[in-house]
N, C-alpha and C positions, 0 to 999 in steps of 0.2 A: 190591817196593815201591820207587818212585822216591825218591831221597834228598831230605830236607828241606833247603832253603837254610840255610846256616850262620847267617845273620843274617836275621831277619824285620824288614823296614823298617816304621817307623810310618807309617800311612796314615790320613788322616781327610778325609772330605768336609767342605765348609764346615759348621760346626756351627750348630745352631739351639738350643743349650743356653739354657734360660731363656725361649724363645719359645713362647707358647701360640697355637695356631691354633684359636680357638673355633668351635664349631658347636653345633647344638642337637639334643638327643635328639628322635627323630621317632616319632610314633604314626601308623601307616598302617593304614587299615581292611583293606587286602588282605594285609598282612603277617602271616604266621603264625609268630610267634616270631622266628627269625633270618632274615627275608626280606631280599632285596636289591632296593632300589627307589630311584629318585631321591628325595633328601630335599627335600620341599616344605612340610612342616609343621614345627612346632616346639613343644616343651614348655618348661617353665620351667627345665629343668636344663641348664646350659651345661657342656660337658666341657673338660678341661684339655689333652688330647692332640690331635695333628694328626688331622683328620677323615680317615677311610677312606671313600673315595667309594663310594656305593651301599649302605653298611651301614646298614640301616634304623634299628636301635636301637643307637646308639653306646654306651649304658649297658651293653648286653649284650656288645659287643665288648670294652669295658674290663673287664667282669666275668669273661668267659670266656677271653679271649685274652691279656691282658697279665699280666706277672709278679705274684706275690703274695709278701708278706713274712709269714713264719710263724715262730713261736718254736721249732718243731721242724724236722727235716730234710725237705726236699722236693727234687724234681728230682735223684734219685740218678744218678750217672754213674760206673760202675766203670772203673778205669784199664786201659789196654791191656796192661800188663805182668803178665798173669796175674790181674788183678783184685785185686792186693794192697792197693790203695787205693780209696777211694770219695770222689769229689767230690760235694758237694751244696750247696744253698742253705739258709740258716737265719739268722734275725735280720737279714736284709737284706744278708748277705755270703756269699761263697763259702768253703767249708771243705773240707779234704781230710783224710779219716779213714784212719788205718792200721787195716786190718781185724783184724790180729793183736792189737793192743793196745786197740782201741776208742777211741783218743784222736783227736779231730778238731782240726786246726790251722787257724786262720783264715788265709786266703790274701789276701783283699782287705780294704780299709778305706776310710774316707772317708765323705762325707755321702750319696752316692747309694745306691740299693738295687740289689743285684746278685743275679742269679738265672739258672737254666737253664745250668749248666756243661756243656761238651763237651770231651773230650780229643782232642789230635792223636794220630795213630796211633803215634808214637814215645814218647808220654807226656811230652813236654817242654813242651807248651803247653796251656793251658786257655782256651777262649773262653766267653763268657757274655753275657747281656743286662744292660745297665746302664740303670737307670731314674732319671731326675732329677725325677720327678713331673710333668713337662711333656712329655717325649718319651723314647724309648728308643734305644739304640745297641748295636752289637756291639763288644765289647772283647776282645782276647786278651792273655794275660800268661804269663810264665814260671811253669810249674807249681811250681818249687822255691822261688821268691822272691816271686812276685806282681808282678814288675816288668813294666810295660806294654810291649807289643811292637807293637801296632797296634790300629786301630779302624775301624769303618765307621759314619758318622753322617750320614744324609741328612735333608732336611726332613720326611721321613715316619717312621712307626714302623718299627723293626727288631726282629725276634724270632728265636728258635730257631736258634742256630748249630749247625752240624754239619760236621766235617771230611770231605773226600773220603778215600777209602781209601788214596790215595797221599800224603795230607798236603799237597798243593800248593794246594788250594782250600778255601775255607770257604763252605758253603752257608748260606743264611739266608732268612727271610721279610722283605719290605720293601714299604712303600708309597711308595717313591721315585719310581716312574714317574709320568708326567704324568697318567695316569688316576687315580692315587691309591688303587688297590686294593692289597691285600696279595698280592704275587706272590712266587715263589721267585727268588732271585738267587744268584750265586756270585761271590766275589772271589778273584782270583789273588793269593796272599799275597806272592809275590816282587815283583810289579809294582804291585799295588794296583788293577789294572783290574777293574771290575765289569761283569757282564752279566746280563740277565734270563734266567731259565730257563723260567718259565711266564708266560703272559699271559691266562689264561682268566678269564671273568667270575667274580665272587665272590672268595673269598680262599683262599690256599694257605699252610699252616703246617707246622711240624715236619718239615722235610726229613730223610730217612734214606737217605743215599747208600750203595749197594753197589758191587761191582766193575763190574757192567753194568746196574744198575737204580737207580731212585730211587723210594722210597716216601714218601708225604706225606699230609697231611690236607687235604681240599678241602671248602669250605663255600660254599653258594650255591644259589639256586633252590629253597629250602625243604628241601634234603637235605644231610646231612653224610656225607662218604665218605672212606674210606681207599683211596687209589689207588696204582697202580704204573706207572712208565714203564720199559720194558726196551729194551736194545740201542740207546740213543740216539734212539729214536722219540719224536716229540712227542705221540703219542697215549697216553692213559692208560687203564688198565683198573681197574675197581672191584673191591676185595676185600671190602668190607662197607659198607653204607650204612644211614642211619636219619635220624630227625628230631631236630634240636637235641641233638647229642651233646656239648654244652657242654665238659666236662672231658676228653673223649676225646683220647688222644695215642698214636700208633703208635710202636713201637720195632722196628727190623729186626735180626734175629739176625746174628751175626758172619759166618756163611756165606751170608747173603742169602736163605735158603730160607723163613724163617718170620717172621711179624709178631706181636708181642705187642701187644695193645691193650686198654685199659679201655673198656668199652662199656655204655651204659645198656640196661636191660631194663624190662619193664612195672612192676616193683616194686623196682628197685635198680640196682646196677652189678655187672658181672662183669669179671674179667681173663681174656682169651681169646687163643688162638693161631690164626693163619690161615696156610695154606700159600700162598706167593706165586704159584706156578705154577698151582695148582688149589685156590682158596680153599674152595669147597664149604662144608659145615657147619664151624663153628669148634669148637675144643676148649676146654672150660672148665678154667681153672687155679685160680681163686679166686672166691668169690661171697659175698654176704651183707654186704658192707661198701661202701666207696667208695674203691677203689684209685686212686691218682693217679700220673701221670708214670712209667710203666714204663720199664725199661732192662735190657739184657742184659749179663751179664758176658762177658768176651772168650772164655771157653771154650764159651759157649752152653749151659752147664749150668743157670744160675740166671737168673731174672727178678727184678730188684729193683723195688720201688715204695714209695710213701709212703701212709700212711693215718692219719686222725685217730682218736684214742682217745675214750673217753666224755667226757673233759674238753676235747675239741677240740684236743688237742696232737698235732702231726704226729709219726708214728713211722716209722722205716725198717723195711721188711719184705722178705722174699724167699721165692720158691717155686721148686722145681725145674721145669725145662721139661718134664720127664717126668711132673709132677704130684706130689701128696703134700701134707703139712702145710705151712702157712705159718709161717716162722720170723721172729721179731723180731730185728733187728740193732741192738743197743744202742750208743748213744754213751756210753762210760764216762767220758770226760773232755773238757773243752773247753779247748784251748790258744789263748788270744786273741792270743798273740804280743806282749802288752803288759800292764801291770798293770791289774787290774780292781777294782771296788769294788761294794758293795751299798748301795742306798739304800732306805729304808723310808718310804713316802709315806702320810701320814695326812690325810684330808680331813674337814672339820668345818664346821658352820654358824657357830660363833663360837669365838673363841680359848679353848682349853681344853675345848671341848665334846666330846660323844661323836662317834665316827667316823660319817660318812654316806657312802653309795655315791656314786660320781662317774664321769664320763667323763674320761679322762686322756690327755694327750700327754706323752711324755718324750723329750727330744732331748739328745744328747751335744754336746761342744764342737765337733765337726766338722759338726754339723747332722744327724747320722744318728739316726733314730728308734730308741728302745730299748723293748723289750716284755718283759713278764714271762713266765714259764713257765706261770703259772696262769690266764691269760686270753687268748683268741685276739685277734690284731691285726686292725684294720679300717682302711680307707683312705677318707677323706672326699674324694669326687671334686670338690667345689667348691674346697676350700682346699688339697688335696694333703697333708693332715696324717694321720699314722698315729695311731690312737687305740685305747684298750681300756678295759675297765671294772674298777673296783675296788670291793670291798664296803665300803670305808672305810679299810682298811689293806692295803697290798700292797708287795711287795719286787721290785726290778728290779736286775739286774746291768748295770753300765755300765763303759766304759773310765774309768780315773782321769782326773780333770779336771773341767771345768765341766759341769754338768748343769742343764737347765731343765725344770721340771715345770709344766704348765698343766692346769687343771681347771675343769670346769663340772658342774652337776647340772641336767639339764633345760633349759628355755628361760628360766627366771627368774633364773638366777645369772650375772652378768657374769663373763667369763673372769678367773680369778685365776692368777698365776704366781709361782713361787719359783725362784731360781737358787742352787745350792750348789756347793761344791768337794768332789767325791768323792775321797777319798784312800785308798790301799791300806792304810795303816798305822792309820787312824783307826777301824777297825771299820765297822759299819753306820752310814751317815749318815742322820739323821732329817730328813725334810722335812714340814713342816706347811703345809697350804694351807687358808685360811679361805674359805668360799663363802657370803657373805651374799646373801639373795634380795631382788629389787626388788619382789616381789609374793607374797603368801601365799594360794595358791588355797584351801587347806582352811579357813583362817580365814574366808574369804568364802563358804564352802559350795559351792565348785566342785570337781568331779571331772574328771580329764583322761582322754581316750580316743584311741586310734589304731585306725582301722577299715579299713585297706587295706595289708597287707603280707603277705609270704609267708615261712613258716618255712624251707622247702627249695625251691629252684628251680634246680637244676643247678649249684650252687656247690661249693666244695671241702670243705664240712663236711656231715655228716648230723646235723642238729640234732634234739633232742627238745624237747618243750614246756617241760621243766624248765630249758632254756637261756635262756628268755625273761625270767623274773623278775630275774636279775641285770642285764640290759640295762635293763629297765623301772625298776628302782630307781635305776640310774645316771642315768636320764632323768626321774625324778620322775613317772612315768606310772602311772596307777591302773588303767585298763581297756584291754585289747587284744584284738582279734579277728583273729588270723592267718587269712587266707583260703586254703582249698584251691583250687588252680587247675590247669588242664591245662598241661603242657609239650608242646605240639602234641598228639601222640596218646597221651601218658602223663598219668595223673591223679594228681597228687602228694599224698602224705601221707594217703591214704584210711584207712590203718590207725590214724591218730590222731584220726579224726573223733569217736569216742566218748570221747576223753580229756577229763577235767575236772580243774581245778586243786584241789589239796588244801585250799586256803583262800585267803585274801587279806586285805588287798591286798599286791601287785598281783593283779588278776583277769585270767585268760586264758580265752577260750572261742573255739573254732574257728567260722569262718563259711565261706562258699563264694563264689568268684568264678565266675559263669556268663558264659562268654566267646563269645557269638555275635558274632564280630568285626565282621560287617557291620552288625548292628543296634545294637551298643553293649554294653560290658561292664557287668555288674551285680554289686553286692555284696549278699549275703544274710547277715544275722546274726540270732542268736536263734532259729534253726530247729533242729528235731530231726532231720529227714531231709534228705538231699541231694536236689537237683533233678536229674533226668535228662531228656535228655542235657545234659552240660555245654556242649557246643559244637554249633553247626549254622550253616547258611547258606552263601552263596557263599564258595568257597575251601576248603571241606572236602570230602574225597572221599566221606564218609558223612554223611548228613543235609544234603547241600549244597543241595538244593532244597526242604527241608522248609517247609511253610506253617505255621511255628511262630513264635509271637510272644514277645517279651521279657515281655509282660504275663503270660504263663503262669507264668514264673519269679517275677515280682512277686507274683502271686496265691498261689503256693506259699508264699512267705514270710509273707504276711498271714494265710493260713489256719492257720499254726502259731504265730501271735502274734509273728512276727519282724518285722524291719525291712529294707526293700529300697531300694537307691539306685543311681544311675548313678555309676560311678567314672571318673576322669580325663576329664571330658566334653569340654572344648574345649582343643585343644592348639595351634592356630594362633596365633603371636605377632604377626604383622604386621611386615614388614621396615621399613616406612616410619614407624613410630611414633617420635615425638620422644623419648619416655622409655619404659623397659621396662614402665611401668604405665599407658600411655595406652589409652583405649578405641578400638574400631574401629567403623565403620558396620556396622549389623546385617547388611546385605546381604553384606558380606565374610565373615561367619561362616556363611553358608548351607551351605557344604560341610564345615564343621568340627564341627557339632553331631551327636552320634550319631543315626543314622537314625530310631530309634523313640522317642527321648527326649521330644520335644514331644507326640507322640500319647499316650504313657503318662501324662505329667504332666497334660495337659488333661483326660483321661478319669478322673483322680483315683486312679490306681493307683501313684503314685510317693510314697514316704515322704520321701526325702531326696536331696540332690545333693552330691557330693563337690566342695566349693569349693576346697580346698587339697590339692594333690597334686604329687609330683615330675613327673609326665608332662604336666600340664596347666597352663594359665595362670589365675591367680586372678582377675584383672580381667576377662578375656574370659568365663570361666565365670560370674562375677558378673553380667555383662550379660544372659546368658540367664536366670539365676535371678531377676533383677529383673523381667524381662518376665513370668515366671510369677507372681511375687508381685503385680505390677500387674494381672494378669488375675484376681486373686482366688483363686489356686491356692496353698494353703499347703504349701510344700515346705521341710523343715528342712535346715539346712546340716550337712555332715559333712566329715571330713578324714582323710587317710591318706597315708603316704609312698610306698606301692607299692614298698618296697624288698624285696630278697631277703636275708634275714638270714643265709643260708649263704654269701653272697658275701664276699670280702675287700674288694672295692671297693664300698662301699655307704654311703649316708647313714645316720644313726642312727635307729633306730625311735623314733617319737614326735616327730620334728622337724617334722612336720605333724600337728596334733592339733585335737581339739574339746574344749571345756570345757562341761560340763553342770551346771546348778544343781541339786544334790541335797540341799541343806541339810546336815544332819549325817549323812545316810545314806550308807553305803558298801556297796552291794550291787547286783547286776545289775538287779532289777526297778526300783529307784529310778533307776538310771542310764539304762536304756533308755527309761523313761517320760519323763525330762527331755529326752533326745536326740530322741525322736519328736515331742515337742510344742514343740521349738524353744526351750527355756529354756537357751540356749547361745550360744557364739561359737566361731569357728574362727580358727586362727592358725598362723603359722610363726615367730612371734617376739613381737610386741607383745601386750599384755593390755589390752583395752578393757572397762571396767566401766561400762555405760551404764544410766541410769535416766531414764524419762520420767514425770515426776510420781513416783508411788510404784511404777510398773510397770517390770519388767525384760523382757528378751527372752522372747518367747512369751506374754506377758500382754497385757491389753487396757486401753486408756485411752479416755476420751471425747474427742470432737472439741472444738475451741475452743482457747483459749489455755492453754498448759501449760508449766511450767518443765522444764528438763532438766539433768542433770549427767553428766559423762563424766570418768572417771579413766583415764588411759593410762599403763601402766608398760612399760618395755622394758629388757632387759639389753644392748642394743646402741644403736640409734638408730632414729628413724622420721621421715620428712620432714614428713608432714602428717596431720592428723586431720580427719574430716568427719562431719557429720550429714546423713543422706539422708531425704527424705520422698518416697515413691513413686518411688524411684530417682533423684531429682534432688538434687544437693548444695545444701542450703539454708544451710549454715554450714561454714566451713573455717578452720583455724588451723594455724600451724606446730606441728610435733611436738617431739621431743626430740633434741638433738644428742649426747647422752651417756646412759649408763644412769641410770635413775631413774624418777620418777613426776611427771606433770603433771596438774592438774585443770582442767576447763573447765566452763562452765555458761551458761545463757541461757534464753530463752523462745521458744516457737514457737506460731504460730496454725495448728492442725491442720485439715485438710479433713474432710468428713463421713465419708470412708472411706479405706482404704488402710493404709499401714504406715510405720514410722519405724525407722531403724537407724543405727548408727555404724560407721565404718571408719577404720583407720589403715593408711597405705601409703607405701612409698618409702624410700630410703636404702640404705646399704651393708649387705650381709648378711655377718656374720662370726660366729664362735663366740659363744654356743652355737648360733646358727642354722646350718642347712644348706639354703639356698634361694637363689633368684636375687635377690629383693628382699623386704624386710619387708612383711608383709600380715596384717591381722586384720579380721574383719567379724562384727558381732553378728547373731544372728537377729532377725527383725523384732518390734517391739512393734506390735500391731494396733490400729487405730482403730475403736472401736465393737464389732467382733466379729472372730473369727478368720476370715480369708478375705474380709474386706470390701475394697472397691475404690473408687477415685475414677473417675467416669464417663469423664472425658477420658483419664486414664492407662490405664484399662481398654481403651478403644477403640483407642488407639495401640498398646498391647501386643498386643492381639488381631490387629491388622493385621500387626505385625512377626512374630508367631508363625505367622500364616497363610503368610507368605512363607517362613519356615524350613520349615514343614510341607510346603508345595508343592515346595520344592527337595528335601526328603528323600524325598517320594513319587517324584519323578523318579529319584533315585538308587536307590530300592528297585526300581522296575521295570527299570531298566538292569542293576542288579546281579544280579537273578534271571533275566535273560535269557529272558523269555518263559515261565518256569515258572508253573504254575497256583497262585496264592497268594491265594485269596479271603479267607481269614482276615486276612491282613496288610493287604490293600487295604481291607477293610471297616473295620479299625481306623482307618486314616488317614481314611476318609470320615466316620466318626463323630466323630473329632477335628475335622475341618474344620467339620462342622455345629455343633459346640459352640462353636468359635471365632467362627464367623459370628454365632451368637446373642449371644455376649458383645460383639462389636463393635457390634451393633445395639441393645443395651440402653441 
């Protein structure tokens, strides 16, 4: 082994600390999960981290590839001195545990989040990833003291440090290059000179250097692979590959002969061994759970990994490379290297009232997030805040000093904060946070629901349905339908399909997302049996040219008394809009509307449309919805976040939701009936309570002069409120510049047919919201009868819908590439005839 330089110079590329390079999460019809394609469309969700070029869904890059803050140990790294010590990440810092005593010593401190430690071969230095919630960098410090020795920080993301076997270089993954993809790089520690090691399309992660080889994880082209380069050759050889291996990470044995990797199967995850020279069939070491971040001890006898327990707390484990039982490695004590204190946080509706569940953020005096052992941490990708849920009273350990607690419950409580001095000698510090609400949904007979999210979707936790109610209570959410979905060729959570909640509220019932990517994604709720196949159409190896219609899945739901809707319908934002909530000419949306959506709606097979969603734009989706309503096609509004609740980086469930008017009833039949019939409104923040005469959303009024009232409440702010008749704004007024309620009213002269609704839009989005801009929209109040229409509005809408349908038909023919699809083409022809008839009436 070549000797390490006596002094490691500090090196830093010009820093971009605090700089956000925003881009937009992309929904591409051709992308299957983690595809790589030019980013041309955009959803509502802006990300905080520098964009990685070609990564189609940046939400997935941040969810799968970036570091995670956990309350328990993750990223184990045995020391090279016989494995006497174990470095790991926990609570957002790097710790070093003496394995003989079980005591972990905190190595790093400060406001940033540290993760993924790696030892130098001589055991003197530890490198790791530092995350400031805008960007990541590689930092290396003295293993004994934590004193910083050097860093690499480019304008792009840096990840996954690993020392060369001689200790002179540090390998890592970086998006520094002009192309902006994540490639492998190496920095010479003595000189600070960096050079790229790979430049392949896609991304390369987790370098594992051996004496004469380099093993790493490569993602791109719809396939995830563990590959090896040998003898300095730039050519790579695949050891194992699959689709969307999300949390998979390879670890190279000390002798360079074997790779340990956590790898997905059809029904879970395994920890497996691969021979580098002759991979062939892999050897199973552990199965039945979700092993994370494997690492070898220096003797090659043990493979360490982390895994969450039933309470979603990360635990250290290890298994012999020869096989055998899995041992748990207990952390007996935590040495913070500084005095600590415990704070007990109580949240309540009013001073002295009973505890109520809440979403919390706790930050110490350095700005570092603090999390409890009892609740998993999560990261709000909009604000960069780490949050967790409390049942009403919860305790958190923090460094002595100033601590700030912030709390909300759902969307109706303005953020409340309290700052205390936590002292080591004062015992447990009590913190009380009062959460008054700007609007009482239940008092008004409203029930809230979230109808598009996923329980498990490749994240670091393996959640059970029982994990949802604590989140829902913290978000004041009554009804939830987690959707089973495919993770490319794996169909997630099928074993939970028959699960039913033991009671409520809150109420949980599983639904299904049918994902014919090319035709458009569907949500099916209230069904007894799954629809098969879940996936088909161009881009799939099986069922790729099936002449199968989305209408078949919609009919499956209706036949079982369920409700079916298109999810995240319109994702194109429009780069030239003066404000984020400006409309676009309909012609510019032709390529953005799901291919079969208009045909299904026009032919009367669509129950609802997801107006509010992470992946789509509310205003642009509303434009299509308004056209359908103007054509006399009653489609109810729905909402869902489309978050993956097993992710660390995820918005909160219920931050996009629908409110249905159920009166005093709290049960599934009453709720689904109100949702189906449009007695509802959708929101990501504001609360509009709209009445047209005596009628509310989903009800009927007569034409002629009618009075109206509108009450708008918000826990943040909203720029403007509007009343629309047949899609045209007939009244508008300023909204609210601060939390509270404002009431409006007036008179309207209603036409003979059509609909009336209210909308609130615009302003800064901040907690309790997690969105790009505030938005709420009521379902329509119908004039004369449900599905009535104004002749002029109907003719114009039919013409616009014919244009969208014609463009969609062209996309259909091109996408199926000459395949025989008479059923699909017949559906488009029938929809065209229907629209032509509507235009001529």
